[in-house]
C-alpha positions in Angstrom: -1.4 -63.9 -199.3 -0.5 -64.0 -195.6 -1.5 -61.0 -193.4 1.0 -60.1 -190.8 -0.1 -58.3 -187.7 2.0 -56.0 -185.8 1.4 -53.8 -182.7 3.2 -50.6 -181.9 3.7 -48.6 -178.8 4.0 -44.7 -179.4 4.5 -42.0 -177.1 2.4 -38.9 -177.7 4.9 -37.1 -179.7 5.6 -40.1 -182.0 1.8 -40.4 -182.3 1.4 -37.0 -183.5 4.3 -37.4 -186.0 2.7 -40.6 -187.3 -0.6 -38.6 -187.8 1.1 -35.8 -189.6 3.2 -38.0 -192.0 0.1 -40.1 -192.8 -1.9 -36.9 -193.6 1.1 -35.7 -195.8 1.2 -39.0 -197.7 -2.5 -38.6 -198.5 -2.2 -34.7 -199.4 0.7 -35.5 -201.8 -0.6 -38.8 -203.1 0.7 -39.4 -206.5 -1.6 -42.2 -207.5 -0.8 -45.9 -207.6 -2.6 -48.7 -206.0 -6.0 -47.6 -204.9 -5.6 -50.0 -201.9 -2.7 -48.2 -200.6 -4.7 -45.0 -200.5 -7.4 -46.6 -198.9 -5.0 -48.0 -196.2 -3.7 -44.6 -195.6 -7.3 -43.2 -195.1 -8.0 -46.0 -192.6 -4.8 -45.5 -190.9 -5.3 -41.7 -190.6 -8.6 -42.4 -188.8 -7.2 -44.9 -186.4 -4.3 -42.6 -185.6 -6.7 -39.8 -184.9 -8.8 -41.9 -182.7 -5.7 -42.8 -180.7 -4.7 -39.1 -180.5 -8.2 -38.2 -179.3 -8.1 -41.0 -176.8 -4.8 -39.8 -175.5 -5.8 -36.4 -175.3 -8.9 -37.4 -173.3 -6.9 -39.6 -170.9 -4.4 -36.9 -170.4 -7.2 -34.4 -169.4 -8.5 -36.8 -166.8 -5.0 -37.3 -165.1 -4.1 -33.6 -165.0 
């Protein structure tokens, strides 16, 4: 299987929404492929890191 790599640019509002929808997807997980759930868990961590970094950067500049 080929693995596609994609890069996205989000503003802070979109990043927050991405985090919320990922959390919701995990909260209301109905089962299925365990790999999908694992992907969501990893995505949640990465998006949280991005939010933390954006928050920290915003504090430095303001």
